[in-house]
C-alpha positions in Angstrom: 168.6 37.8 -121.0 169.5 34.1 -120.6 170.9 34.0 -124.2 173.5 36.7 -123.5 175.7 36.9 -120.5 176.6 40.5 -121.3 172.9 41.5 -121.5 172.2 39.5 -118.3 174.9 41.3 -116.4 173.8 44.7 -117.7 170.2 44.2 -116.8 170.7 42.3 -113.5 169.3 43.5 -110.2 172.7 44.5 -108.9 173.8 46.2 -112.1 170.6 48.2 -113.0 168.6 48.7 -109.8 167.1 51.9 -111.2 165.2 49.9 -113.8 163.6 47.7 -111.2 163.0 50.7 -109.0 161.1 52.4 -111.8 159.0 49.2 -112.2 158.2 49.4 -108.5 157.1 53.0 -108.7 154.8 52.2 -111.7 153.2 49.1 -110.1 153.1 49.8 -106.3 152.6 52.6 -103.8 156.0 54.3 -103.2 154.6 57.3 -101.4 154.0 55.4 -98.1 157.5 54.1 -98.1 158.9 57.6 -98.6 156.8 58.9 -95.7 157.7 56.1 -93.3 161.4 56.0 -94.0 163.9 57.9 -91.9 165.9 58.3 -95.1 164.9 58.3 -98.7 164.8 54.8 -100.1 167.4 54.2 -102.8 166.8 52.4 -106.1 168.5 49.3 -104.6 166.0 49.3 -101.7 163.0 49.6 -104.0 164.4 46.9 -106.3 164.8 44.5 -103.4 161.2 45.2 -102.3 160.0 44.6 -105.9 161.6 41.1 -105.8 159.9 40.4 -102.5 156.5 41.4 -103.7 156.7 39.5 -107.0 157.8 36.4 -105.1 154.7 36.8 -103.0 152.4 37.2 -106.0 153.9 34.2 -107.6 153.3 32.1 -104.5 149.7 33.1 -104.2 149.0 32.7 -107.9 150.5 29.2 -107.7 148.7 28.5 -104.4 152.0 27.3 -102.9 151.4 26.5 -99.2 155.0 25.2 -98.6 156.7 26.6 -95.5 159.8 27.8 -97.3 159.9 31.6 -97.2 156.2 31.6 -96.2 156.9 33.8 -93.1 158.8 36.3 -95.2 156.1 36.4 -97.9 153.4 37.0 -95.3 155.3 39.9 -93.9 155.6 41.3 -97.4 151.9 41.0 -97.9 151.2 42.8 -94.7 153.5 45.6 -95.7 151.7 45.9 -99.0 148.3 46.1 -97.3 149.3 48.6 -94.6 151.1 50.8 -97.1 148.3 50.6 -99.7 146.8 53.7 -101.2 145.3 51.7 -104.0 147.5 49.7 -106.4 148.9 47.4 -103.7 145.4 46.4 -102.7 144.3 45.8 -106.3 147.3 43.6 -107.1 146.8 41.5 -104.0 143.1 41.0 -104.6 143.6 40.0 -108.2 145.7 36.9 -107.3 143.3 35.7 -104.6 145.1 36.5 -101.4 142.0 36.1 -99.3 141.5 32.5 -100.5 145.1 31.7 -100.2 145.2 32.7 -96.5 141.9 31.0 -95.8 143.1 27.8 -97.3 146.3 28.0 -95.3 144.5 28.5 -92.0 142.2 25.6 -92.8 145.2 23.4 -93.7 146.9 24.4 -90.4 143.8 23.5 -88.4 143.7 20.0 -90.0 147.4 19.6 -89.6 147.2 20.3 -85.8 144.3 17.9 -85.2 146.8 15.1 -84.8 149.0 16.9 -82.3 146.2 18.4 -80.2 147.0 22.0 -81.3 150.1 22.1 -79.1 152.1 23.7 -81.9 149.7 26.5 -82.9 151.1 29.0 -80.5 154.7 28.3 -81.6 153.9 28.5 -85.3 154.8 32.0 -86.5 153.2 31.3 -89.9 149.8 30.8 -88.2 150.1 34.0 -86.2 151.0 36.0 -89.3 148.3 34.3 -91.3 145.7 35.5 -88.7 147.3 39.0 -88.7 147.1 39.1 -92.5 143.6 37.7 -92.6 142.3 40.4 -90.4 143.9 43.0 -92.7 142.4 41.5 -95.8 138.8 40.8 -94.7 135.9 43.2 -95.0 132.4 42.7 -93.5 131.2 41.4 -96.8 133.9 38.7 -96.9 133.0 37.5 -93.4 129.3 37.1 -94.1 130.1 35.0 -97.2 132.0 32.4 -95.2 130.3 29.1 -94.4 129.3 28.4 -90.9 131.8 25.6 -90.7 134.7 27.8 -91.8 133.7 30.5 -89.3 133.9 27.9 -86.5 137.3 26.8 -87.7 138.5 30.4 -87.6 137.3 30.7 -84.0 139.2 27.5 -83.1 142.5 28.5 -84.6 142.3 32.0 -83.0 141.4 30.8 -79.5 144.8 29.6 -78.3 146.4 33.1 -79.0 143.7 34.6 -76.7 143.4 32.1 -73.9 147.0 30.9 -73.6 148.8 31.5 -70.3 151.7 33.1 -72.2 149.5 36.0 -73.1 147.5 36.4 -69.9 150.2 35.9 -67.3 152.8 38.5 -68.5 150.5 41.5 -67.9 150.6 43.5 -64.7 148.6 41.7 -62.0 145.2 43.1 -61.1 144.5 44.4 -57.7 142.5 42.4 -55.2 138.8 43.0 -55.3 138.8 43.3 -51.5 139.9 46.8 -50.5 142.9 46.8 -48.1 142.4 50.5 -47.1 139.6 52.9 -47.2 139.4 55.4 -50.1 137.0 58.1 -51.2 134.4 57.3 -53.7 136.0 59.5 -56.3 139.5 57.9 -56.1 141.2 55.9 -58.7 143.6 53.2 -57.5 146.0 51.1 -59.6 148.1 48.4 -58.1 150.9 46.4 -59.6 152.8 43.4 -58.2 156.0 42.8 -60.1 157.1 39.4 -61.1 160.6 40.3 -62.3 163.6 41.3 -60.1 163.5 44.9 -61.1 159.9 45.0 -62.2 160.8 45.7 -65.8 162.4 42.6 -67.2 159.4 41.0 -68.9 159.5 38.5 -71.7 157.8 39.9 -74.8 154.7 38.1 -75.9 152.7 38.1 -79.1 150.0 40.7 -79.2 146.6 38.8 -79.5 144.8 41.8 -81.1 144.3 40.2 -84.5 142.9 37.0 -83.0 140.6 39.1 -80.8 139.4 41.2 -83.7 138.7 38.1 -85.8 136.8 36.5 -82.9 134.6 39.6 -82.4 133.7 40.0 -86.1 132.7 36.3 -86.2 130.7 36.4 -83.0 128.9 39.6 -84.1 127.3 37.6 -86.9 125.3 35.8 -84.2 121.8 37.2 -83.7 121.5 38.8 -80.2 118.3 37.9 -78.5 116.6 40.8 -76.9 114.6 40.0 -73.7 111.0 40.7 -74.6 110.0 41.6 -71.0 112.2 44.8 -70.9 110.7 48.2 -71.4 110.8 49.4 -75.1 112.8 52.5 -74.4 114.1 54.8 -71.7 110.9 56.9 -71.5 108.8 53.8 -71.0 111.3 52.5 -68.3 111.2 55.8 -66.4 107.4 56.0 -66.6 107.2 52.5 -65.0 109.9 53.3 -62.4 112.3 50.6 -63.8 116.1 51.0 -64.1 118.6 49.0 -66.2 118.7 48.3 -69.9 115.8 48.6 -72.3 115.1 46.8 -75.6 116.4 49.9 -77.3 119.7 49.5 -75.4 120.0 45.9 -76.5 119.4 47.0 -80.1 122.5 49.2 -79.9 124.5 46.3 -78.7 123.2 44.1 -81.5 124.3 46.7 -84.1 127.8 47.1 -82.8 130.5 46.1 -85.3 134.2 45.9 -84.6 136.1 48.0 -87.2 137.9 46.1 -89.9 140.9 47.4 -91.8 139.4 45.9 -95.0 136.3 48.0 -94.7 138.5 51.0 -95.4 140.0 49.6 -98.7 139.7 51.9 -101.7 136.6 51.6 -103.8 136.8 50.1 -107.3 135.8 53.4 -108.9 138.3 55.4 -106.8 141.4 53.2 -106.6 143.7 55.9 -105.2 143.5 57.4 -101.8 146.8 59.0 -100.8 145.7 59.5 -97.2 144.8 55.8 -96.5 148.3 54.6 -95.7 149.0 57.7 -93.6 145.9 57.0 -91.5 147.0 53.4 -90.8 150.7 54.0 -90.7 150.9 53.8 -86.9 149.7 50.2 -87.0 152.5 49.3 -89.3 155.2 50.8 -87.1 153.9 49.2 -83.9 153.5 45.6 -85.3 155.3 43.4 -82.7 157.0 41.2 -85.3 160.1 43.1 -86.4 160.3 40.9 -89.4 157.5 43.0 -91.0 160.1 45.7 -91.6 162.0 44.8 -94.8 165.7 45.1 -93.8 166.5 46.3 -97.3 164.1 49.3 -97.0 165.0 51.9 -94.3 162.4 52.4 -91.6 161.6 54.7 -88.8 164.3 55.5 -86.2 164.2 54.1 -82.7 162.8 57.3 -81.1 159.4 56.9 -82.7 156.8 55.6 -80.2 153.1 55.7 -79.4 153.1 59.2 -78.0 153.7 60.5 -81.5 150.2 59.7 -82.9 148.1 57.8 -80.5 147.0 60.8 -78.4 145.0 62.2 -81.3 143.3 58.8 -81.8 142.7 57.8 -78.1 141.2 61.0 -76.8 137.4 60.9 -76.8 134.5 58.6 -76.2 134.9 54.8 -76.8 132.0 52.4 -76.9 131.9 48.7 -77.6 131.4 45.3 -76.0 133.2 42.8 -73.9 132.7 39.0 -73.6 133.4 36.5 -71.0 135.6 33.4 -71.5 133.6 30.2 -71.1 133.9 28.2 -67.9 137.0 26.0 -67.6 138.6 27.9 -70.5 141.9 28.4 -68.7 145.4 28.9 -70.2 148.5 27.0 -69.2 152.3 27.6 -69.3 152.7 23.9 -70.2 152.5 23.4 -74.0 151.3 19.8 -73.3 148.2 21.2 -71.6 147.3 23.6 -74.5 145.4 20.9 -76.3 142.0 22.0 -75.0 142.4 25.7 -76.1 141.4 25.0 -79.7 139.2 22.0 -79.0 135.6 22.3 -80.2 134.7 21.2 -76.6 136.3 24.3 -75.1 133.5 26.8 -74.1 133.4 29.8 -76.4 133.4 33.5 -75.5 129.9 34.4 -74.2 127.6 37.2 -73.1 128.1 40.3 -75.3 127.9 43.2 -72.8 128.3 46.9 -73.7 131.0 49.0 -72.2 132.0 52.7 -72.5 134.9 54.9 -71.6 135.3 58.7 -72.2 139.1 59.0 -72.2 141.3 62.0 -71.3 145.1 61.9 -71.6 147.5 63.7 -69.3 151.2 64.0 -70.3 154.2 64.8 -68.3 157.1 66.5 -70.0 159.4 66.3 -67.0 162.8 64.7 -67.7 163.8 61.8 -65.6 166.9 63.7 -64.3 164.7 66.6 -63.2 161.8 64.5 -61.8 163.0 64.5 -58.2 162.6 67.6 -56.1 163.2 68.4 -52.5 161.3 66.0 -50.1 160.7 63.3 -52.7 163.5 60.8 -53.3 162.5 57.3 -54.4 165.1 54.7 -54.6 166.3 54.1 -58.1 165.6 50.5 -59.1 162.9 50.1 -56.6 160.4 52.5 -58.1 160.0 54.7 -61.2 157.0 56.5 -62.4 158.6 56.9 -65.8 158.3 53.2 -66.4 156.1 51.9 -69.3 154.4 49.6 -66.7 151.8 50.9 -64.3 154.3 50.9 -61.3 157.4 48.8 -61.1 158.8 47.3 -57.9 160.9 44.6 -56.4 159.6 41.1 -56.2 156.6 40.8 -53.9 156.5 44.6 -53.1 153.1 46.1 -53.9 152.8 49.7 -55.0 149.7 51.8 -55.3 148.9 54.6 -57.7 145.9 56.8 -56.7 144.4 59.6 -58.7 141.6 61.3 -56.9 139.5 63.4 -59.3 137.4 65.8 -57.1 136.4 68.0 -60.0 137.6 69.1 -63.4 140.4 71.2 -62.0 141.6 69.3 -58.9 143.1 65.9 -58.3 145.4 64.0 -56.0 148.1 61.6 -57.0 149.4 59.1 -54.5 152.2 56.5 -54.5 152.2 53.9 -51.7 154.5 51.0 -50.9 154.9 48.6 -48.0 158.1 50.3 -46.9 157.3 54.0 -47.4 154.5 56.3 -48.3 154.8 59.1 -50.8 152.0 61.6 -51.1 152.2 63.9 -54.1 149.8 66.9 -54.1 148.2 67.9 -57.4 146.5 71.2 -58.2 145.4 73.0 -61.4 147.4 76.2 -60.7 150.3 76.8 -63.1 152.9 79.5 -63.3 152.3 81.8 -66.3 155.4 80.6 -68.1 154.1 77.0 -68.0 150.7 77.7 -69.7 150.4 75.2 -72.5 149.5 75.6 -76.2 146.2 74.6 -77.8 147.1 70.9 -77.5 146.9 71.0 -73.7 144.2 72.4 -71.5 144.8 74.2 -68.3 143.2 71.3 -66.5 146.5 69.7 -65.2 147.7 67.1 -62.7 150.5 69.1 -61.1 152.8 66.7 -59.2 154.9 68.3 -56.6 157.6 65.7 -57.1 158.1 67.0 -60.7 159.1 70.3 -62.0 156.3 70.2 -64.6 152.7 69.0 -64.3 150.7 66.3 -66.0 149.0 68.3 -68.7 145.7 67.4 -70.2 145.8 66.7 -73.9 143.2 68.5 -76.0 143.5 68.7 -79.8 142.0 72.0 -81.1 143.1 72.6 -84.7 141.4 76.0 -84.7 144.4 77.6 -83.0 146.9 77.1 -85.8 148.9 80.2 -84.9 150.2 78.6 -81.7 153.1 76.2 -81.5 152.0 73.0 -79.7 154.0 70.9 -77.4 155.1 67.6 -79.0 153.5 64.6 -77.2 156.4 62.5 -78.5 158.7 64.4 -76.1 156.6 63.4 -73.0 158.0 61.0 -70.5 154.8 59.6 -69.2 151.1 59.5 -70.0 148.2 58.9 -67.6 144.7 57.9 -68.9 141.6 59.0 -66.9 138.1 58.1 -68.0 134.5 57.4 -67.0 131.2 56.3 -68.4 128.6 58.9 -69.5 125.1 59.3 -68.0 123.2 57.7 -70.8 125.3 54.6 -70.6 125.2 54.5 -66.8 121.4 54.4 -66.8 121.4 51.1 -68.6 124.7 49.4 -67.9 126.2 50.9 -64.7 128.6 53.7 -63.8 132.3 53.2 -63.9 135.5 55.2 -63.8 138.9 54.3 -65.3 142.5 55.1 -64.7 145.6 53.8 -66.4 148.6 54.4 -68.6 149.6 54.6 -72.2 153.0 53.0 -72.7 155.4 54.2 -75.4 155.1 50.7 -76.9 151.4 51.5 -77.6 149.9 49.3 -74.8 146.8 50.7 -73.1 146.2 49.6 -69.5 143.1 50.6 -67.7 141.7 49.8 -64.3 137.9 50.0 -64.0 136.2 50.7 -60.7 132.4 51.1 -60.0 131.4 54.7 -59.3 128.7 53.7 -56.8 129.3 51.8 -53.6 126.2 49.7 -54.4 128.1 48.2 -57.3 131.3 47.4 -55.3 130.5 43.7 -55.6 131.5 43.8 -59.3 135.1 44.4 -58.1 137.9 46.1 -60.1 138.8 44.9 -63.6 142.0 45.4 -65.5 141.8 46.0 -69.3 144.9 45.7 -71.4 144.9 46.2 -75.2 146.2 47.9 -78.3 144.8 50.3 -80.9 144.5 48.0 -83.9 145.6 50.1 -86.9 143.9 53.2 -85.6 140.4 51.7 -85.7 139.6 49.3 -82.9 140.8 49.3 -79.3 140.9 45.6 -78.5 142.4 43.4 -75.8 142.0 41.2 -72.7 140.4 42.0 -69.4 140.3 40.2 -66.1 139.5 40.4 -62.4 141.5 39.0 -59.6 145.1 37.8 -59.8 146.6 35.7 -62.6 146.1 32.0 -61.7 143.1 32.8 -59.5 139.6 31.9 -60.5 138.7 35.4 -61.4 136.5 36.5 -64.3 138.2 37.3 -67.6 137.5 37.8 -71.3 138.1 40.0 -74.3 136.9 43.5 -75.3 136.4 45.6 -78.4 135.9 49.4 -78.5 135.5 51.9 -81.3 135.5 55.6 -81.2 132.0 57.2 -81.4 130.9 60.0 -83.7 130.5 62.3 -80.8 134.4 62.2 -80.5 135.0 63.3 -84.1 
């Protein structure tokens, strides 16, 4: 082509995009792009993506760690992995993508030794490298790492988890000391806004990838089982002892945080057309918008978490949480971030099991029809349709209470310092409001809305009925609790919270029994990481206070399948 200008112009990318598009279709997965695009990708779109992918492959083959276009190339690699039904994964593995990212992270850690890690949080390349690494790795890869490299990975991940920029921008937890008396079966959520209108929050990087990486590394440590405990539940009951048994600890020791790489196609079966569809939601909810190639059309702005997450979230989730070590505190001052990745900073400790059987309740009431007679909140001061728990003016606390008396009756309460709104809930519905097979008749019927919060139940056996579309809902409440078997060993808890349209899951945990009130109320905030692991940060007390905090990892149990 270089010997003939005519031939060069005829076969150039701009003149013959269809040729390059055909190469893309032959070498890469084009099906996921077609499924995820609002409009059919043109030959020019596919040709541009081909150039991006071959630039990435050339970089990795040459082991080029230079910063030029590195962020763009990492985004390309993540798209390839998330959209992979087979060929993308094979191409990436052949050129040593795992080793490339591992060497880059090792290089970054050495580079930041001189500046006390202050730049780790501001380096997008490091953030993307961790995101990409978690997508590439399988359990086999992790076990093959040296102990020294595992420790380095924990160090480079820690600032993204512990930094004040992550912890402080979440809704504040309620005080552990109750200000008013409540029934034992009540759920209470409080939120104290830090913004003028309660909604204007600065976006922060989702630490999910760093949390997943931390858990899979810590799970390699052998968990010591106290030898004095009863062997199993029968032995414990026979001796009149309560609490965990050795068998319960074995369950904790066997827990593994799901990894995206464990789902990669097998060598003898290199094509799995459903793989990218199963993980497509994770791609569309990646916080970094640069992951979307501007030359390839993507989903429209109306797509949000209510489209697919309800099918994934409903059910029983089990996992573990860990405590952050003493004195491992974040800071808003970059100059004080030096200790976050220091080997002297205490690590995450105490693997402890947790469980939550989640149910979702959707409201399909439009905002303009949400207000009925006798219930008129001030616009700007309060909105239940917010993606936050409750929004309010600066310093004005609001309280959301859901009292679950039995499977068919609950109470929903909003409370503020200036006024009190009591919204009755019942399970009775007019005949024309009976829902389809996706929603049970167990509903939270709010008198301040024309339609109730309806419990989401997926039952594919009723294919003849037309379901309500969860993506049309205006709000989603989460209600959950621990199950009896878990409660015998680790305590009884109840949960209430919200699923935002951005995909964030926020849950408040309260003890079921008054005897456990000393544990206080904890707030869990996280995301569903590519449809497999629900991971995030938890804390007690208010941000800035010396409350307990840490990280958690949950996976859906087989009983939910």
